[in-house]
LOTOR-59066 format. One record per atom (N, C-alpha, C): residue in three letters; x, z, y. Coordinates in steps of 0.05 Angstrom, whole numbers, plus 5000, padded with zeros to 4 digits. Each point is the difference from the previous one (the first is absolute). Layout:
! LOTOR-59066
alaXZY ...
! end
This chain:
! LOTOR-59066
met158284675050 met502750054993 met500749864974 leu498250014981 leu500549874974 leu500349695004 leu498449895019 leu500249725005 leu502749935012 leu501150175018 leu502649955012 leu502250014978 val499850204983 val501950034978 val499949754982 ala497649914993 ala499749774983 ala501149745013 leu499449975026 leu500849775015 leu503149985001 val501350225007 val502950015002 val501349944972 leu499050134980 leu501249974973 leu499549724989 cys497749885006 cys499549724991 cys501749815015 ser500450045026 ser501749835016 ser502950024990 tyr500950244994 tyr502750044990 tyr500449864974 thr498050024983 thr500249874973 thr500149695003 ala498549905020 ala499949715003 ala502549895015 ala501450175014 ala502349905015 ala502349914982 arg501449795008 arg502349914984 arg502350195002 thr500650105024 thr502250195003 thr498850285000 arg500450144979 arg498950274998 arg502050215010 ile500150015026 ile501850205013 ile498450265002 ser501350224993 ser498650254997 ser498750095026 trp501149945023 trp498850115025 trp497549845007 tyr499249804986 tyr497549865004 tyr497650184995 ile500350214983 ile497850174994 ile499850255017 ile501650015021 ile500050245017 ile497250055011 pro498449805008 pro497350075010 pro498250144980 val500750014975 val498350134980 val500350315001 tyr502350095009 tyr500650295000 tyr498150175017 pro499549935025 pro498150165015 pro497250014987 ala499049784990 ala497450004986 ala500050174976 leu502249984983 leu500250184977 leu500150295007 ala501550065021 ala500350285009 ala497350115009 ile498449845014 ile497350095008 ile498250044976 leu500149814981 leu498450034976 leu500750254984 val502650054996 val500950234985 val499250265015 ala500450005026 ala499350245016 ala497050054998 his498449795001 his497150034997 his499250124973 leu501349904979 leu499450114974 leu500850304998 ile502350075011 ile500950284999 ile498150185016 val499249915023 val498250155017 val497350044986 ala499049784988 ala497450014986 ala500250194976 phe502250004987 phe500450184977 phe500350295010 ala501350045022 ala500450275011 ala497450125011 arg498149835008 arg497550105012 arg498050094978 arg500649954976 arg498250094978 arg500050304999 asp497950104990 asp499850304997 asp501850094978 gly501150245004 gly501750124979 gly502949995008 thr501450204991 thr502950025006 thr501649814982 ser499049944977 ser501549824982 ser500349725012 ala497949905013 ala500149745012 ala502050005023 lys500050215016 lys501950025023 lys502950034989 leu500350154979 leu502650034988 leu501149734989 cys498249854987 cys500749744990 cys500849815022 ala498550015023 ala500749835023 ala502750075011 ala500650265001 ala502650095010 ala502249914981 leu499550034974 leu502149914981 leu500549705001 val497949845004 val500349715003 val501749945024 cys499650145023 cys501649965024 cys502950074994 val500550224987 val502750094994 val501349804981 leu498549894981 leu501049814981 leu500849745014 phe498449915019 phe500649765015 phe502650035017 val500250235013 val502450065015 val502550014982 tyr499750134977 tyr502350024982 tyr500849724989 leu498049854992 leu500649734989 leu501249825022 gly499050025024 gly501149845022 gly502850085006 ala500550265001 ala502850095006 ala501949924977 arg499050024976 arg501749934977 arg500649704999 arg498149845009 arg500349715000 arg501949915022 phe499750125024 phe501549895023 phe502550165007 ala500350244990 ala502550155007 ala502549864991 pro500149884976 pro502549864993 pro500749775019 leu498149875011 leu500549795019 leu501650105024 tyr499250245010 tyr501350115023 tyr502750114994 ser500450104976 ser502650124992 ser502149784994 glu499149774991 glu501849784993 glu500949845025 ile498450005020 ile500549855024 ile501050185022 asp502349935012 asp501050155022 asp500249825024 pro497749965014 pro500049815022 pro501850085023 val500650265002 val501750095022 val502949934994 gly500849994975 gly502849974993 gly500749724990 thr498449795006 thr500749744990 thr502649905014 pro501649854986 pro502549905012 pro499549835025 ile497949835000 ile499649845024 ile499150175024 arg498650224995 arg499250185021 arg502550145012 lys501750104982 lys502450145009 lys501749825018 leu500549764991 leu501749825015 leu498749895025 ser497449964999 ser498549915024 ser500150215022 leu499950264992 leu500350215020 leu502850005013 val502049944984 val502749985011 val500249765019 ala498449794995 ala500149765017 ala498450025025 lys498750225005 lys498350035024 lys501749955025 pro498749895021 pro501549965025 pro500950275012 thr502450005011 thr501150245012 thr499550025030 his499349775012 his499350015029 his497949785005 ala498850015024 ala497749845006 ala500749705001 asp502449925006 asp500849725001 asp500649884973 asp500150164980 asp500749914973 asp497549874986 arg499749755003 arg497749864989 arg500849794979 glu502450014990 glu500949804980 glu498450034974 pro499149784989 pro498550014975 pro501850094977 leu498750124980 leu501450084976 leu499649784979 leu502349914989 leu499849804979 leu499550144973 ile498349884984 ile499550104973 ile500849774982 phe502150034985 phe500949794982 phe499150064972 ser498849814987 ser499250034973 ser499849734986 ala501949954983 ala499949754985 ala497650014981 ala499150234991 ala497850024981 ala497450065015 ala500050015026 ala497550055016 ala498750264992 gly501550224997 gly498850254990 gly499850225020 phe500249945026 phe500050215020 phe497250055011 asp499550245009 asp497450075012 asp500349975031 lys499249785011 lys500349955028 lys498550205018 pro497550074994 pro498650195017 pro501450275002 glu501150094978 glu501350264999 glu502550005018 ala501549784999 ala502449985017 ala499349985029 val497949855007 val499149985028 val499150275010 phe498550154984 phe498950255009 phe502250215005 tyr501850034981 tyr502050215002 tyr502349935018 ser500749755002 ser502349925017 ser499149975029 glu497449965005 glu498949955027 glu501349755012 arg500649814983 arg501249745009 arg498349784988 thr500349775013 thr498949764986 thr501849944977 val498949864980 val501649944976 val500049704996 gln502449904993 gln500349724993 gln500850004970 gln498549854984 gln500649984972 gln501949774995 ala502150054984 ala502049804995 ala500549984970 thr500849774992 thr500849964972 thr502049765000 thr500949934976 thr501849774999 thr498649755006 ser501449805010 ser498749755008 ser498649874976 ala501150014977 ala498949874976 ala497350134992 gln499750255005 gln497650144991 gln497749995019 val500549935025 val497849995020 val497849814991 ala500849774989 ala498049804992 ala498350094976 asn501150194984 asn498650084976 asn498150245005 ile500050125023 ile498350235006 ile497349905010 trp497950084985 trp497349945009 trp498650275004 ser499050035024 ser498550245006 ser498649955027 pro497850145005 pro498749975027 pro502050065022 arg500249845020 arg502050045021 arg499450255016 arg497650114997 arg499450255015 arg501850234990 tyr500750004975 tyr501650214989 tyr502949934995 val500549754994 val502749924993 val500849755015 asp502250015014 asp501049775014 asp503149994998 phe501049934976 phe502850004995 phe501349765014 lys502350055012 lys501649795012 lys502850024987 pro501549785000 pro502850024990 pro501750195016 leu501550164987 leu501850205013 leu501949855019 ser500849774993 ser501949855017 ser498849935027 gln497449975002 gln498749945026 gln499650265017 leu500050234987 leu499450255014 leu502650155009 thr502349904991 thr502550145007 thr501949825014 asp501850125015 asp502249855013 asp502450195002 ala501749965020 ala502450165001 ala499650285012 thr497650065009 thr499450275010 thr498750164978 pro500750264998 pro499050164978 pro496950045003 arg498749984977 arg497150054998 arg499550224980 arg497950165004 arg499350214980 arg498549874977 ile500650104976 ile498849884976 ile499550224979 leu497849974985 leu499550164976 leu500149814977 leu501450084979 leu500249834976 leu500650184976 arg499549884976 arg500650154976 arg503049984994 arg501150214989 arg502850014994 arg500949764982 asp498449934981 asp500849784982 asp500049735013 glu498849985024 glu500049745014 glu502349985020 leu501650205002 leu502350005018 leu502349824992 pro501050014975 pro502449844993 pro499849705006 pro497849864994 pro499949715007 pro500249945030 leu499250195016 leu500049965029 leu502850045013 leu501750154986 leu502750065011 leu501749765005 asp499549784987 asp501649765004 asp499649885028 ala497550015010 ala499349875025 ala499550195024 tyr499850264994 tyr499350205020 tyr501850245000 asp500450125024 asp501350265002 asp497750205000 ile500150194981 ile497950194997 ile501350285001 his498950175018 his501050275003 his497750204994 ile500350154978 ile497950184991 ile499950245019 leu497550065010 leu499650235018 leu498750234985 ala498349944981 ala498650224985 ala499149894973 glu499750184981 glu499149924973 glu497850184990 ala498249884986 ala497950154985 ala499449834976 asp501350084978 asp500049834976 asp497249914992 pro499549754996 pro501849774996 pro500449845026 leu499250105023 leu500249845025 leu502350095017 ile500849825018 ile502050065020 ile499149905027 tyr500950145021 tyr499549935027 tyr502749935012 ala500349765012 ala502649915008 ala499749835025 thr502349925011 thr500149795020 thr501149754986 ile499149775009 ile500949754987 ile500649805023 glu502149854996 glu500649785018 glu501449784984 lys499649755010 lys501349774987 lys503050025004 arg501449924979 arg502949995001 arg500849755016 ala502050035016 ala501149775015 ala501549834980 asp499349745001 asp501349814981 asp502849935007 
! end
C-alpha cells in the first residue's frame, strides 16, 4: 500500500499538468493504511487504547465533514440555471427530436449537463468570427457559426442574457423561459 501511495504521489509530482483528480488512486490505499493502523491500535490491551482508536475515528469523521460540508452547501447542482432551462426544453412528444442550440460567444456552457437534462442532442453555436479562435478537443466542443445552424424556421436555443442584444439585429428571438443569467428561447433568421 505504501508503494502505491508513493508511486501515485511521485507520478503526480512529475506530471506537467497537476490536476487534482490525478491522485484519486491514492485514496483507497490511504484509507486501507489508516484503517489498519486504527484496528492495530484498537486491538491493544486496555480500554485507553480502544478509547483512543474511537476518538481518532470520530476526529477523522469530524475533520472530513468540516472540510467537505462547505463544498456541498455552496454548490446547488439541482438548481443550476442550465439545468432548469434544459428541463423546460425537454421533448414534449416522441417525434420531437430537434437539437437544442447552445449559443456562447465565450464558450462557457456545460454541454453534458444540457444534453442530460434536456434529453436532446445539442449543437454548439457561436459567432462566425469566434469559431476559428476556439481550440478544444472536438470530443467535448464543436462550435459552429450560428448563421449555419439557423434559418427561417424557429429553433430552440439556450444563451446568456448579455449575449442577446447583438443577435437581435439578424434574428427574431422569442424568450420562452428565464433562469438568470440564462434564457431559453426560439430563434430564427430575419427575412432580408
